[in-house]
Structures are given as C-alpha cells and as structure tokens.
C-alpha positions in Angstrom: -0.2 0.0 -0.7 1.4 3.6 -1.1 0.7 6.7 0.9 3.6 8.6 -0.6 1.9 11.1 -3.4 2.6 10.2 -7.0 5.9 11.3 -8.2 6.5 12.0 -11.7 9.0 10.2 -14.4 10.5 13.6 -14.7 10.6 16.8 -13.8 7.6 18.9 -14.4 7.2 20.7 -18.0 7.0 24.1 -17.2 3.6 26.5 -17.9 5.3 28.0 -21.6 6.7 24.7 -22.1 3.5 22.9 -22.1 1.8 25.9 -23.8 3.9 26.0 -27.2 2.8 28.3 -29.4 0.0 29.7 -28.0 2.1 30.4 -24.6 2.2 34.1 -25.7 -1.3 34.9 -26.4 -2.1 33.1 -23.4 0.5 34.9 -20.6 -1.1 38.2 -22.5 -4.6 36.9 -21.4 -2.9 36.5 -18.4 -1.5 39.9 -18.2 -5.1 41.5 -19.0 -7.0 40.1 -15.3 -3.7 39.7 -12.7 -1.2 43.3 -14.1 2.4 42.9 -15.4 3.5 39.6 -15.0 6.5 38.6 -12.0 6.3 34.8 -11.2 5.0 32.0 -12.5 4.5 28.9 -9.7 3.1 25.8 -10.3 0.1 25.0 -7.3 -0.6 21.5 -5.3 -3.1 20.6 -7.8 -5.5 17.2 -8.8 -3.7 14.3 -10.4 -5.1 15.2 -14.2 -4.3 18.4 -15.3 -1.1 20.7 -14.4 -2.6 23.7 -12.0 0.3 27.1 -12.2 -0.5 30.1 -10.6 0.5 33.6 -12.7 1.5 36.3 -10.8 0.9 39.8 -11.7 1.1 43.5 -10.3 -3.1 43.5 -9.5 -3.3 39.9 -8.4 -3.4 36.0 -9.3 -4.8 34.0 -11.8 -4.8 29.8 -12.3 -4.2 28.1 -15.5 -5.2 24.5 -15.7 -4.2 22.6 -18.8 -4.2 19.3 -19.2 -2.8 16.9 -21.6 -2.8 13.4 -23.2 -1.6 11.7 -19.6 -2.1 12.8 -16.4 -0.1 15.5 -14.7 1.6 13.5 -11.9 0.5 9.6 -12.8 2.3 10.2 -16.3 1.3 6.4 -17.0 -2.7 7.7 -16.9 -3.9 8.6 -20.5 -6.5 11.0 -20.8 -8.4 12.8 -23.5 -7.8 16.7 -23.4 -10.5 17.9 -24.8 -12.5 16.5 -21.9 -11.1 20.0 -19.9 -14.5 21.4 -22.2 -16.4 19.5 -19.9 -14.8 21.0 -16.7 -15.1 25.0 -18.2 -18.5 23.8 -18.5 -18.5 22.7 -14.9 -17.2 25.8 -13.4 -19.9 28.3 -15.6 -23.1 26.2 -14.1 -21.7 26.4 -10.7 -20.2 29.6 -10.8 -23.3 31.1 -11.7 -25.1 29.0 -9.8 -23.4 30.0 -6.0 -21.0 32.9 -7.4 -19.6 33.4 -4.3 -17.7 29.7 -3.7 -16.6 28.7 -7.1 -13.5 30.3 -9.4 -14.8 32.1 -12.7 -13.1 31.0 -16.0 -11.7 34.0 -17.3 -10.7 32.6 -20.2 -10.5 29.3 -22.3 -8.0 28.4 -25.1 -9.3 25.6 -27.3 -6.7 24.8 -28.5 -4.2 24.5 -26.1 -7.1 22.7 -23.7 -5.9 25.1 -21.2 -7.8 27.8 -18.9 -7.5 30.7 -17.1 -9.6 30.9 -13.5 -9.7 33.3 -10.5 -7.5 32.3 -7.9 -10.1 31.3 -5.2 -7.5 29.8 -2.2 -6.9 33.2 -0.1 -3.9 31.9 1.7 -2.3 29.6 -1.4 -2.3 26.5 0.3 -5.6 23.9 -0.2 -7.6 22.8 2.9 -5.6 19.3 2.3 -2.8 21.2 3.2 -3.8 22.3 5.8 -5.2 19.4 7.7 -1.5 17.8 7.0 -0.8 20.3 9.4 -3.4 20.8 12.0 -5.9 19.1 12.3 -9.8 20.1 11.4 -12.5 22.6 13.4 -15.4 22.0 14.4 -16.2 25.3 13.2 -15.3 24.9 9.4 -16.6 21.9 8.6 -20.2 22.8 9.6 -18.9 26.1 7.2 -18.3 23.6 4.4 -21.1 21.4 5.2 -24.0 24.2 5.2 -22.4 25.6 1.6 -22.3 22.2 0.2 -26.3 21.4 1.4 -26.6 25.0 -0.2 -25.0 24.2 -3.7 -26.9 20.8 -3.9 -30.2 22.8 -3.1 -29.5 25.7 -5.9 -28.8 22.8 -8.4 -30.9 20.7 -8.0 -33.7 21.8 -10.6 -30.5 22.0 -13.7 -30.6 19.7 -16.3 -27.7 20.6 -18.1 -25.8 17.7 -19.6 -21.9 18.5 -17.8 -19.7 14.9 -19.5 -19.3 15.0 -22.8 -19.3 11.2 -22.2 -22.6 11.0 -20.5 -23.2 11.9 -17.5 -24.3 8.8 -16.5 -21.8 6.8 -18.4 -19.6 8.8 -16.0 -21.6 8.2 -12.9 -20.7 4.3 -13.4 -17.2 5.9 -14.5 -17.0 6.7 -11.2 -18.2 3.8 -9.3 -15.7 1.5 -11.3 -12.4 3.1 -10.0 -14.1 4.7 -6.6 -16.2 2.1 -5.3 -16.0 -1.3 -8.0 -12.4 -1.6 -7.7 -11.9 -2.5 -4.3 -13.7 -6.3 -4.9 -16.3 -6.1 -2.4 -19.7 -7.3 -2.6 -21.4 -4.7 -0.1 -19.3 -2.1 -2.4 -20.7 -3.6 -5.9 -23.6 -3.8 -4.4 -24.1 -0.3 -2.5 -23.1 1.1 -6.3 -26.5 -0.6 -7.6 -28.1 1.4 -4.4 -27.0 4.5 -5.7 -28.1 4.6 -9.1 -31.4 4.3 -8.6 -31.9 6.0 -5.3 -34.3 9.1 -5.4 -33.1 12.5 -6.4 -30.3 12.3 -9.1 -29.2 15.3 -9.4 -25.8 17.2 -10.1 -23.0 16.5 -7.5 -19.6 17.8 -7.8 -18.1 13.7 -7.5 -14.5 15.1 -6.1 -15.4 17.2 -2.9 -12.2 16.5 -1.8 -10.1 18.5 0.8 -6.7 19.1 -2.3 -10.4 21.0 -3.5 -11.7 23.3 -1.6 -10.0 26.0 0.8 -12.0 26.8 3.9 -9.1 29.7 4.9 -10.6 33.8 5.9 -14.0 32.6 6.9 -14.9 31.1 3.5 -15.4 28.2 1.4 -14.3 27.9 -2.2 -14.2 24.9 -3.9 -12.9 24.3 -7.8 -11.0 21.2 -9.6 -15.0 20.3 -11.3 -13.0 17.8 -13.5 -15.8 14.9 -11.9 -19.3 16.9 -11.7 -21.7 14.5 -13.3 -25.4 13.3 -12.1 -26.0 11.1 -8.8 -27.2 10.4 -5.4 -26.3 14.5 -4.0 -25.2 12.3 -0.1 -22.3 10.8 -2.6 -20.8 14.1 -2.4 -21.5 14.0 2.0 -19.7 10.7 2.0 -16.7 11.3 -0.4 -15.6 14.1 1.9 -16.2 12.3 5.0 -13.8 9.5 4.0 -11.8 12.1 4.0 -12.5 13.8 7.3 -11.6 10.3 8.9 -8.4 9.3 7.1 -6.6 13.1 7.9 -7.4 12.5 11.9 -6.4 8.7 12.4 -3.7 10.0 14.9 -5.8 12.3 16.5 -9.1 10.0 16.7 -10.3 11.9 19.8 -11.3 15.4 17.2 -13.9 13.0 14.7 -17.0 12.9 16.8 -17.4 16.6 17.2 -16.0 16.8 13.8 -18.6 14.4 12.1 -21.2 16.0 14.4 -20.3 19.1 12.4 -20.1 18.0 9.2 -23.7 16.6 8.8 -25.6 18.8 11.6 -24.2 21.6 9.0 -25.4 19.6 5.9 -29.0 18.2 7.3 -30.0 20.6 10.0 -31.3 17.7 12.0 -31.3 14.6 12.3 -29.1 12.3 9.7 -30.1 10.3 7.3 -31.1 6.8 9.1 -32.6 3.4 7.9 -31.5 2.4 4.5 -30.2 5.7 3.3 -28.0 6.3 6.5 -26.5 2.4 6.0 -25.6 2.8 1.8 -24.3 7.1 3.2 -21.5 4.5 5.5 -21.1 1.9 2.9 -20.3 4.6 -0.1 -17.8 6.5 2.9 -16.0 3.1 3.9 -14.8 2.7 -0.3 -13.6 6.1 0.0 -11.8 5.1 2.8 -10.4 1.9 1.3 -10.3 3.7 -2.6 -7.8 6.4 -0.6 -6.0 3.8 1.3 -5.5 0.8 -0.6 -4.9 2.6 -4.2 -1.8 2.2 -5.9 -2.3 3.7 -8.9 -3.5 6.9 -7.2 -2.1 7.7 -4.0 -3.4 9.5 -1.3 -0.6 11.2 0.6 -1.2 11.1 4.1 0.6 13.0 7.2 0.9 10.4 9.1 2.2 6.9 10.0 1.2 4.7 7.4 0.3 1.9 10.0 -2.6 3.5 11.2 -3.5 4.0 7.5 -3.2 -0.4 7.0 -5.0 -0.7 10.5 -8.3 1.9 9.7 -7.9 0.5 6.4 -8.4 -3.3 7.9 -10.9 -2.5 10.4 -13.2 -0.6 7.5 -12.8 -4.3 5.2 -14.2 -5.7 8.7 -16.6 -3.0 8.9 -18.3 -4.1 5.5 -18.1 -7.6 5.9 -21.1 -7.5 8.6 -23.2 -5.9 6.1 -25.4 -3.9 7.7 -23.1 -0.5 9.7 -23.0 3.2 10.2 -21.1 6.4 10.0 -20.6 6.2 14.3 -19.1 2.5 13.6 -16.7 3.8 10.6 -15.4 6.6 13.5 -15.1 4.5 16.7 -13.1 2.2 14.4 -10.7 5.2 13.9 -10.0 5.0 17.8 -6.7 2.7 19.7 -6.5 -0.5 20.8 -9.3 -2.8 19.9 -11.8 -0.3 18.3 -13.7 -1.5 15.7 -14.4 -5.4 14.2 
C-alpha cells in the first residue's frame, strides 16, 4: 500500500513549455487580469491537469492545462479535450453559487487550457492545512452548510455536463472509486446509488485538495468529476477524507463528524437504508484512498495507522450493517472496530 504522493517520471514541464506556440497569447490574457506578470509557479493541484498560479502586479490567476496523460501519474492516459467539460461545469456552478467557485476568465481550446480566478486566499488547499493541524468544528460545519446550499442551488439544473454522458461518467466513477475494491457490499451499493431518488448534479470529488476554508469562506475548485448522481455521495466522499486525515488524532472526530452532518442536514442525518448507504459509500472511499497504488494519496501520519483503519473498515463492510458512528469508532486506538 502506498502513502506517498505520485512522482512524475521526470521534472514537471513549465507553463510556457506546455502551452507551446500558444504561450504568448495565453500569458497576455493572464496579464489582462493580473497585471504585468511577475512570477509563474506550479500550484498544488489534482492528478489530471497541470496547474499554475500566475502572479501579476494586480493579483494572481490560475492556469490549468490538460494533456494526453495525467499530470502527476504519466502512466494514465486521458483526453485533453475533456477540459471543456470542466469549463462547462465551472460556468454552471459559478452561475448558481457565484461566491464559492472560480470564474472562467479565458478558455483556449487549441491549447486545452483555461484561466481562472484564484479563490484560495492563502494559496493553500485544505489538504495542506490538514497535514499541519486538525480541522475545527466551525470549518467543517461551514463546509457542510455550503454543500447543502450548492446542492439546493443546482437541484433543478438539467444541463448535461459530461461529453461522454453523465450516466456513463457516474458508472465510471463507481468503477474506479467503489467497484475496484472487489467487495460485494460496495458492488451492491453502486446498484443502490444508481436507483436512489433525487439524482442531480454533484461535485463528485469533494476532497480537501480541491477546497479552501481559509478566511472564514468556502471555496471549491477542480470540477473535473461533476456528474449526475445521489447528492449524499458528496457528503460521504468528504466524510471519508475527514476520517483518514484524523487517524492520528481520533479524539477530534466525533465533534467534527457531528459538525459536518448537522451543517449539511440541519437536523437528524438519514437513518435506515439511506444512512447505511451513506456509510457504505464512505467506507468505499476510505478504501479507495488507502488501498490504491494507481492513484496514491498523501497522508501526513504513520502508514501503520492507515493500514489498521483499512482492515477495520473492511471488517465493517463484511458485517453488511453498520453506520457512520461505527466508522468513527473504528479510528480509535486499541481494539476498536470489528
């Protein structure tokens, strides 16, 4: 099991090298928004696109460039033209919830590149913050209530997002995130997810690396996985990351999980079949992050803790019936868990 970040096979390319002949026009476009350019630096981004922060005399912008292979996992191929899907998603979400998402300032189809507003006020993702200190209940409650607002604002949007089809992309998401574990309970949860009422646009990748909670705000970026599915998938997806980032400090988790769920649901979280399904999806995402050598995930804590938690989550899935509080309890030292 790998707990180090994926390493490129060679030094990462510079922004001008990626843009090639398009570089002068795109950098001029950046300067129109940021002022006279002073610095270009690689930013901490996702696995797929190359991400740069471009500073100028009036501020900064973000440039994303997609190529034929994943930026941080060169062994994985992709279609660079799919950056147009992310552009579409950003435009839809920024129109629905303008205070949360970056705006698209420029799109250059020939270079598979786009220019975005920089929405991270301290230039760090929440993933970077969690690798330094635990979350606070106030931050997590703010995220939960904002996610609910996002889901409410986009509930009636019927615009297709994925060029391959939103249903195809939902199944693709299940394949690499849930079905790849080969566990019967997760396979069954995929079938349940596809038939849940209230299918709508969801973010699909609500991970700490894709958000900022700095300066009392919530900012979300990297909408490369937006598609149509069950909205509580987003809640479960973030919940899984909240759990694994606090394995070395599990005493924080009861309050943090309560803050997330109360922030999103306002009252009692779902119980019964819906509660079990949310717990199973959370477990599946935990395993996706802790048992994935193709897309490794950086955790700033001893690998032994991750391995112990992985085994306990597998034990819970084997029992077939468990709840979110069981996943929290399984983070505790000693003999906690199944």
